[in-house]
C-alpha positions as CSV (number, residue, x, y, z in Angstrom):
1,X,201.8,-60.0,75.7
2,X,202.0,-57.3,73.1
3,X,200.8,-53.7,72.8
4,X,199.2,-51.7,70.1
5,X,200.6,-52.2,66.6
6,X,202.5,-55.3,67.6
7,X,199.4,-56.9,69.0
8,X,197.4,-56.1,65.9
9,X,200.0,-57.6,63.6
10,X,200.3,-60.8,65.7
11,X,196.6,-61.5,65.9
12,X,196.3,-62.1,62.2
13,X,192.7,-61.0,61.8
14,X,190.7,-62.7,59.0
15,X,190.9,-60.8,55.7
16,X,187.2,-59.8,55.8
17,X,185.7,-56.4,55.0
18,X,183.7,-54.3,57.4
19,X,180.5,-55.1,55.6
20,X,181.0,-58.9,55.8
21,X,181.8,-58.8,59.5
22,X,178.9,-56.6,60.4
23,X,176.5,-58.8,58.3
24,X,177.8,-61.8,60.3
25,X,176.6,-60.0,63.5
26,X,173.1,-59.5,61.9
27,X,173.1,-63.2,61.0
28,X,174.0,-64.1,64.5
29,X,171.1,-62.0,65.9
30,X,168.7,-63.6,63.4
31,X,169.8,-67.1,64.4
32,X,168.9,-66.7,68.1
33,X,165.2,-67.0,68.9
34,X,165.3,-65.5,72.4
35,X,167.2,-62.4,73.7
36,X,170.2,-62.1,71.3
37,X,172.5,-59.5,72.8
38,X,175.2,-57.3,71.3
39,X,177.7,-55.6,73.6
40,X,179.4,-52.3,72.8
41,X,182.1,-50.3,74.6
42,X,181.6,-46.5,74.3
43,X,184.8,-44.6,74.2
44,X,186.7,-45.0,70.9
45,X,184.3,-47.8,70.0
46,X,181.0,-46.0,69.4
47,X,182.2,-42.5,70.2
48,X,185.1,-40.4,69.0
49,X,186.3,-38.8,72.2
50,X,189.1,-36.7,70.7
51,X,186.9,-33.6,70.6
52,X,186.4,-33.9,74.4
53,X,190.2,-33.9,75.0
54,X,190.7,-31.0,72.5
55,X,188.0,-28.9,74.2
56,X,189.6,-29.5,77.6
57,X,193.0,-28.5,76.2
58,X,191.6,-25.3,74.7
59,X,189.9,-24.5,78.0
60,X,193.3,-24.9,79.7
61,X,195.1,-22.7,77.2
62,X,192.5,-20.0,77.7
63,X,192.8,-20.0,81.5
64,X,196.4,-21.0,82.0
65,X,198.1,-17.8,81.2
66,X,201.9,-18.4,81.0
67,X,201.9,-21.8,82.7
68,X,203.1,-23.5,79.6
69,X,206.2,-22.8,77.5
70,X,205.5,-20.8,74.3
71,X,206.6,-23.9,72.3
72,X,204.0,-26.1,73.8
73,X,201.3,-23.5,74.0
74,X,201.5,-22.6,70.3
75,X,201.6,-26.2,69.3
76,X,198.5,-27.1,71.2
77,X,196.6,-24.2,69.8
78,X,196.7,-26.0,66.4
79,X,194.6,-28.9,67.6
80,X,191.1,-29.0,66.0
81,X,189.7,-32.3,67.1
82,X,190.2,-34.1,63.8
83,X,193.5,-35.6,64.9
84,X,193.8,-39.4,65.7
85,X,195.2,-40.0,69.2
86,X,194.6,-41.9,72.4
87,X,196.5,-40.0,75.0
88,X,198.1,-36.6,75.8
89,X,201.4,-38.3,75.1
90,X,200.2,-39.2,71.7
91,X,199.1,-35.6,71.1
92,X,202.5,-34.2,72.0
93,X,204.3,-36.6,69.7
94,X,201.8,-35.9,67.0
95,X,202.6,-32.2,67.3
96,X,206.3,-32.9,67.1
97,X,207.0,-32.1,70.8
98,X,209.9,-34.1,72.2
99,X,209.0,-35.7,75.5
100,X,212.8,-36.0,76.1
101,X,213.0,-32.2,76.5
102,X,212.6,-31.3,80.2
103,X,210.4,-28.2,79.6
104,X,208.1,-30.2,77.4
105,X,207.8,-33.1,79.8
106,X,207.1,-30.6,82.6
107,X,204.3,-29.0,80.5
108,X,202.8,-32.4,79.8
109,X,202.6,-33.1,83.6
110,X,200.9,-29.8,84.2
111,X,198.4,-30.4,81.4
112,X,197.7,-34.0,82.5
113,X,196.6,-32.8,86.0
114,X,194.1,-30.4,84.5
115,X,192.9,-32.9,81.9
116,X,192.3,-35.6,84.4
117,X,190.1,-33.4,86.5
118,X,187.7,-32.8,83.6
119,X,188.0,-35.8,81.3
120,X,186.4,-38.3,83.7
121,X,183.4,-36.1,84.4
122,X,180.2,-34.9,82.8
123,X,181.5,-31.5,82.0
124,X,182.9,-32.2,78.5
125,X,181.1,-35.3,77.5
126,X,178.8,-33.4,75.2
127,X,181.8,-32.9,72.9
128,X,181.9,-36.6,72.1
129,X,180.6,-37.6,68.7
130,X,179.4,-41.0,67.4
131,X,181.6,-42.5,64.7
132,X,180.0,-42.4,61.2
133,X,177.4,-45.1,60.9
134,X,177.5,-46.2,64.5
135,X,174.1,-44.9,65.5
136,X,172.4,-46.4,62.4
137,X,174.1,-49.8,62.9
138,X,173.1,-50.1,66.6
139,X,169.6,-48.9,65.9
140,X,169.3,-51.5,63.1
141,X,170.5,-54.3,65.4
142,X,167.9,-53.2,68.0
143,X,165.2,-53.0,65.4
144,X,166.0,-56.6,64.4
145,X,165.4,-57.8,68.0
146,X,168.8,-57.5,69.6
147,X,169.2,-56.4,73.2
148,X,171.9,-53.7,73.3
149,X,174.4,-53.6,76.1
150,X,176.6,-50.6,76.6
151,X,179.6,-51.9,78.6
152,X,181.7,-48.9,79.4
153,X,184.6,-48.1,81.7
154,X,183.1,-44.8,82.5
155,X,182.0,-44.3,86.1
156,X,178.4,-43.6,87.2
157,X,179.0,-40.9,89.9
158,X,180.8,-38.5,87.7
159,X,179.9,-39.5,84.1
160,X,176.5,-41.2,84.3
161,X,174.3,-38.2,83.5
162,X,176.4,-37.0,80.6
163,X,176.7,-40.5,79.2
164,X,172.9,-41.0,79.1
165,X,172.4,-37.5,77.8
166,X,174.7,-38.2,74.8
167,X,173.0,-41.5,74.0
168,X,169.6,-39.8,74.0
169,X,170.9,-36.8,72.0
170,X,172.5,-39.1,69.4
171,X,169.4,-41.4,69.2
172,X,171.1,-44.6,70.3
173,X,168.6,-47.1,71.7
174,X,168.2,-46.5,75.4
175,X,164.9,-47.9,76.5
176,X,163.5,-51.4,76.3
177,X,166.0,-54.1,75.6
178,X,169.0,-52.0,76.5
179,X,171.4,-52.0,79.4
180,X,174.0,-49.4,80.4
181,X,176.8,-50.7,82.6
182,X,179.1,-48.1,84.2
183,X,181.6,-48.5,87.0
184,X,180.3,-47.8,90.5
185,X,183.4,-45.9,91.4
186,X,186.1,-44.2,89.2
187,X,189.1,-45.9,90.8
188,X,188.1,-49.4,89.6
189,X,190.2,-50.8,86.8
190,X,188.3,-51.2,83.5
191,X,189.6,-54.7,82.9
192,X,188.7,-56.0,86.3
193,X,185.3,-54.3,86.1
194,X,184.4,-55.8,82.7
195,X,185.6,-59.3,83.7
196,X,183.3,-59.2,86.7
197,X,180.2,-58.5,84.7
198,X,180.1,-61.9,83.1
199,X,177.0,-63.0,85.0
200,X,175.1,-59.8,84.2
201,X,175.9,-60.2,80.5
202,X,174.8,-63.8,80.5
203,X,171.6,-62.9,82.4
204,X,170.7,-60.3,79.7
205,X,170.4,-63.0,77.0
206,X,172.6,-64.8,74.4
207,X,175.7,-62.7,73.7
208,X,176.1,-62.6,69.9
209,X,178.9,-60.1,69.5
210,X,181.3,-57.8,71.4
211,X,182.7,-54.5,70.0
212,X,185.7,-53.1,71.8
213,X,188.7,-50.9,70.9
214,X,190.9,-51.9,73.9
215,X,192.8,-55.2,73.2
216,X,193.1,-56.4,76.7
217,X,189.4,-55.9,77.4
218,X,188.5,-57.7,74.1
219,X,190.7,-60.7,74.9
220,X,189.3,-61.0,78.4
221,X,185.7,-61.0,77.0
222,X,186.8,-63.5,74.4
223,X,188.0,-65.8,77.1
224,X,184.7,-65.5,79.0
225,X,182.5,-65.9,75.9
226,X,184.5,-67.9,73.4
227,X,181.5,-68.7,71.1
228,X,180.6,-65.1,70.5
229,X,181.8,-62.8,67.8
230,X,184.6,-60.5,69.1
231,X,185.3,-57.5,67.0
232,X,188.3,-55.2,67.5
233,X,187.3,-51.6,66.5
234,X,190.5,-50.3,65.2
235,X,190.3,-46.6,66.1
236,X,192.7,-45.8,68.9
237,X,193.8,-47.8,71.9
238,X,196.2,-47.6,74.9
239,X,199.6,-49.1,75.2
240,X,198.3,-51.7,77.7
241,X,199.6,-55.1,76.6
242,X,197.3,-58.0,75.7
243,X,197.7,-61.6,74.9
244,X,197.8,-62.5,71.2
245,X,194.5,-64.1,70.4
246,X,193.2,-66.0,67.3
247,X,189.6,-65.9,66.4
248,X,189.0,-62.1,66.7
249,X,187.7,-59.9,63.9
250,X,188.6,-56.3,63.0
251,X,186.6,-53.4,61.6
252,X,187.8,-49.8,61.0
253,X,184.3,-48.1,60.9
254,X,180.6,-48.7,60.7
255,X,179.9,-46.5,57.7
256,X,181.0,-49.1,55.1
257,X,178.2,-51.3,56.2
258,X,175.6,-48.6,55.5
259,X,177.2,-47.8,52.1
260,X,177.0,-51.4,51.0
261,X,173.5,-51.9,52.4
262,X,172.1,-48.9,50.6
263,X,173.5,-49.8,47.1
């Protein structure tokens, strides 16, 4: 079981470009006569969620007064949403803030409590933005006959309305031949939740490909659907360890497919 960079190195992904991998998914859809399905995670797979976290942090800074040390406060003010990070810990390290320093660690705890209240809710979901090319890629799959499944670790009670609102706003398919799976309650673990949806995924059609940024989720889906194409979307991911797995693919973005297709 390895985490993050060690997992990526150990998996030894095939040396294939984004375009070639995404074309393989199109070929898979074409090869199935009835109900080909393609399954996508949302956060950090189709959507860049960094702007959501940055908006929450700026809200906190505006309302917190002197709750944070000046060192941390001034560092966080520099965030603009273009940074590449997964967690608040990542942000602090990115900004050069030492988590070994007691005052910094204390500030991190204060910020985490505020962040947790808003991140897993509808309030700031409108700050999420699709990755370049993601909408066009999913729409093209749908146009070619694929059923689209959005398999997210978000929860329905507190994030359902905002999630559907974003999908509609950004013009992702969300009508016929689409399914949106969200957790029924926020406390459920993402890995357990996605593992337990095997029957629902099979009932929707023939699963051609899975897109996921979280290694342990991708490996679990690979074990349940070994004949599908499993694609690690290499954006950001947690430190949760995953088993090293052969037979996975990796892409960095969707835009390269569109560039190659339009030439």
